[in-house]
Backbone as numpy.savetxt, mean C-alpha at the origin, in Angstrom:
# Nx Ny Nz CAx CAy CAz Cx Cy Cz
-22.93 0.30 11.93 -21.73 0.04 11.32 -21.32 1.94 11.67
-20.33 2.16 12.06 -19.60 3.71 12.54 -18.50 3.74 11.29
-19.32 4.76 10.07 -18.06 5.26 8.76 -16.65 6.07 9.31
-15.82 5.70 9.06 -14.86 6.74 10.01 -13.85 7.41 8.68
-12.98 7.79 9.18 -12.19 8.65 8.34 -10.35 8.13 8.61
-10.27 7.63 9.91 -9.16 7.06 10.30 -8.78 6.06 10.22
-7.93 5.53 9.25 -7.08 4.05 9.49 -6.79 3.38 10.77
-7.07 2.37 11.06 -6.50 1.56 12.10 -5.69 0.48 11.82
-4.15 0.75 12.32 -3.12 0.20 11.91 -3.07 -1.13 11.85
-2.76 -1.69 11.28 -2.50 -3.39 10.85 -1.99 -4.02 12.79
-1.09 -3.30 13.35 -0.43 -3.90 14.51 -1.53 -3.70 15.64
-2.71 -2.33 15.49 -2.99 -2.65 16.77 -4.30 -3.53 15.83
-4.65 -3.13 14.97 -6.10 -4.63 14.70 -5.53 -5.91 14.80
-4.37 -6.67 14.54 -4.00 -7.83 14.13 -3.16 -7.82 14.95
-2.45 -6.99 15.74 -2.08 -7.67 16.88 -0.40 -8.14 16.54
-0.10 -7.61 15.66 1.18 -8.46 14.62 2.28 -7.10 14.17
3.25 -6.54 14.38 4.19 -6.27 13.30 4.20 -6.29 11.97
4.67 -5.12 11.15 5.15 -5.55 9.67 5.71 -6.13 9.42
5.67 -7.64 8.61 6.95 -8.17 8.07 8.32 -7.12 7.46
7.96 -6.42 6.72 9.44 -5.73 6.03 8.85 -4.30 5.56
9.55 -3.70 5.65 9.08 -2.37 4.99 10.00 -2.23 3.41
9.46 -1.31 2.70 9.50 -1.01 1.19 9.42 0.43 1.07
10.43 1.09 0.07 10.73 2.03 -0.37 9.93 2.15 -1.72
8.88 2.96 -2.17 7.99 2.81 -3.04 7.72 3.78 -3.71
7.85 3.89 -4.80 7.62 5.25 -6.43 6.51 4.70 -6.91
4.73 5.43 -7.04 4.23 5.33 -7.55 4.00 6.17 -9.00
4.44 5.50 -10.17 5.02 6.39 -11.78 3.60 6.81 -12.22
3.93 8.16 -12.26 2.79 8.94 -12.95 2.31 8.41 -14.36
1.32 8.99 -14.46 0.44 8.97 -16.35 1.77 9.39 -16.97
2.08 9.87 -17.01 3.17 10.17 -18.23 4.46 9.58 -18.26
4.78 8.49 -17.63 5.46 7.72 -17.19 4.82 5.77 -17.57
3.70 5.96 -18.06 3.10 5.04 -18.33 2.33 4.40 -16.14
2.42 5.26 -15.37 1.83 4.88 -14.17 0.28 5.50 -14.16
-0.08 5.73 -12.52 -0.95 6.06 -12.44 -2.21 7.56 -12.60
-3.04 7.68 -13.23 -3.52 8.66 -13.24 -3.73 9.45 -11.85
-4.32 8.84 -10.72 -4.59 9.18 -9.44 -3.82 8.28 -7.98
-3.27 9.00 -7.49 -2.83 8.15 -5.99 -4.11 7.37 -5.46
-3.51 6.20 -4.90 -4.12 5.53 -3.66 -4.04 5.96 -2.80
-5.32 5.22 -2.11 -5.72 5.65 -0.65 -4.98 4.99 0.40
-5.11 5.29 1.45 -4.13 3.81 2.72 -5.42 2.94 2.41
-4.83 1.54 2.31 -6.13 0.58 2.43 -6.00 -0.36 0.90
-5.36 0.62 0.28 -5.16 -0.13 -1.26 -4.34 -1.47 -1.13
-5.04 -2.09 -2.22 -4.31 -3.89 -2.17 -3.39 -3.64 -3.86
-2.86 -4.81 -3.69 -1.91 -4.77 -4.81 -1.79 -5.34 -5.34
-2.04 -6.47 -6.26 -1.86 -7.43 -6.85 0.10 -7.34 -7.81
0.61 -8.74 -7.51 1.95 -8.37 -8.27 2.41 -9.91 -8.60
3.38 -10.64 -9.53 3.80 -11.15 -9.68 5.40 -10.99 -9.94
5.94 -12.76 -9.81 7.17 -12.60 -9.75 7.81 -12.47 -11.48
9.04 -11.98 -11.82 9.31 -11.91 -13.18 10.15 -13.38 -13.74
8.96 -14.24 -14.35 9.28 -15.48 -14.85 8.15 -16.48 -14.45
7.46 -16.02 -14.08 6.01 -16.99 -13.39 5.02 -16.89 -14.78
4.69 -17.91 -14.45 3.30 -18.48 -15.59 2.45 -18.21 -14.48
1.20 -17.02 -15.09 0.50 -16.50 -14.37 -0.98 -17.28 -14.64
-1.17 -18.51 -15.34 -1.89 -19.09 -15.64 -1.63 -20.55 -14.69
-0.82 -20.56 -14.24 -0.40 -21.62 -12.95 -0.11 -20.97 -12.01
0.51 -19.62 -11.66 1.01 -18.96 -10.32 -0.33 -18.16 -10.25
-0.73 -17.60 -11.07 -1.64 -16.73 -11.12 -0.71 -15.52 -10.07
-1.89 -14.51 -9.80 -0.86 -13.32 -9.33 -1.18 -13.35 -7.41
-0.33 -12.62 -6.72 -0.21 -12.71 -5.55 -1.12 -11.07 -5.13
-1.28 -10.90 -3.75 -1.61 -9.72 -3.41 -0.66 -9.08 -2.58
-0.79 -8.36 -2.00 -0.13 -7.64 -1.21 -0.45 -5.89 -0.92
-0.89 -6.31 0.60 -1.10 -5.00 1.59 -0.34 -4.36 2.07
0.11 -2.92 1.55 1.06 -2.43 2.13 0.37 -0.95 3.22
0.99 -0.18 4.04 0.37 0.53 5.28 1.01 1.40 4.76
1.04 2.82 4.03 1.89 3.71 3.62 2.47 4.75 4.95
3.39 5.39 4.86 3.89 5.99 5.95 4.21 7.08 5.67
3.52 8.08 6.78 4.12 9.42 6.17 5.86 9.70 6.29
5.84 11.19 6.23 7.67 11.53 6.22 8.56 10.96 7.46
7.09 11.01 8.89 8.02 10.46 9.99 8.52 9.52 10.25
7.54 8.03 9.60 7.65 6.80 9.45 6.66 6.69 9.78
5.18 7.25 10.70 4.45 7.11 11.33 3.63 7.07 9.87
2.21 5.46 10.09 1.30 5.14 9.63 0.48 6.23 9.05
0.32 6.62 7.52 -0.51 7.48 7.46 -2.16 7.18 8.02
-2.89 7.64 8.64 -4.80 7.97 9.21 -5.25 7.98 8.10
-4.86 9.10 8.00 -6.30 9.96 7.17 -6.49 9.16 6.00
-7.77 8.90 6.03 -8.83 7.75 4.71 -8.94 9.00 3.42
-9.08 10.27 3.75 -9.41 11.46 2.98 -8.81 12.05 1.81
-7.29 11.21 2.15 -5.88 12.26 1.13 -5.51 11.28 0.53
-5.35 10.70 -0.73 -3.77 9.97 -1.14 -3.09 9.68 -0.28
-2.01 9.06 -0.77 -0.71 9.01 -0.09 0.27 9.25 -0.70
1.49 9.49 -0.10 2.41 10.29 -1.26 3.08 9.26 -2.47
3.12 10.20 -3.51 3.52 9.62 -4.73 4.74 9.00 -4.02
6.04 9.15 -3.40 6.90 8.09 -3.07 7.13 7.93 -1.64
7.74 6.96 -0.99 7.84 6.90 0.50 8.03 5.61 0.88
8.01 5.57 1.94 7.90 3.85 2.72 6.52 3.32 2.72
6.73 2.17 2.78 5.23 1.04 3.13 5.69 0.20 3.91
4.63 -0.12 4.75 4.88 -1.17 5.69 4.59 -2.37 5.37
4.87 -3.47 5.22 4.37 -5.03 4.12 4.75 -6.27 5.34
């Protein structure tokens, strides 16, 4: 399998558009957040306030980060922006 440094957007790979878009911000380490920013392809776990994690477990979401122009970030060699928009 040939390795590539270019992300293939979900819409192209899976044939459907994102369900919704979010504005995100990764908290810096000084605010109790991340030491390093993630790269495109990052998967995150989440839960809803009030969930009993022993019963529900956690959910996973697969954001597809966008650049400042609203285009999907294709570069897999650089971290995504610390703040911006992502397709979900």
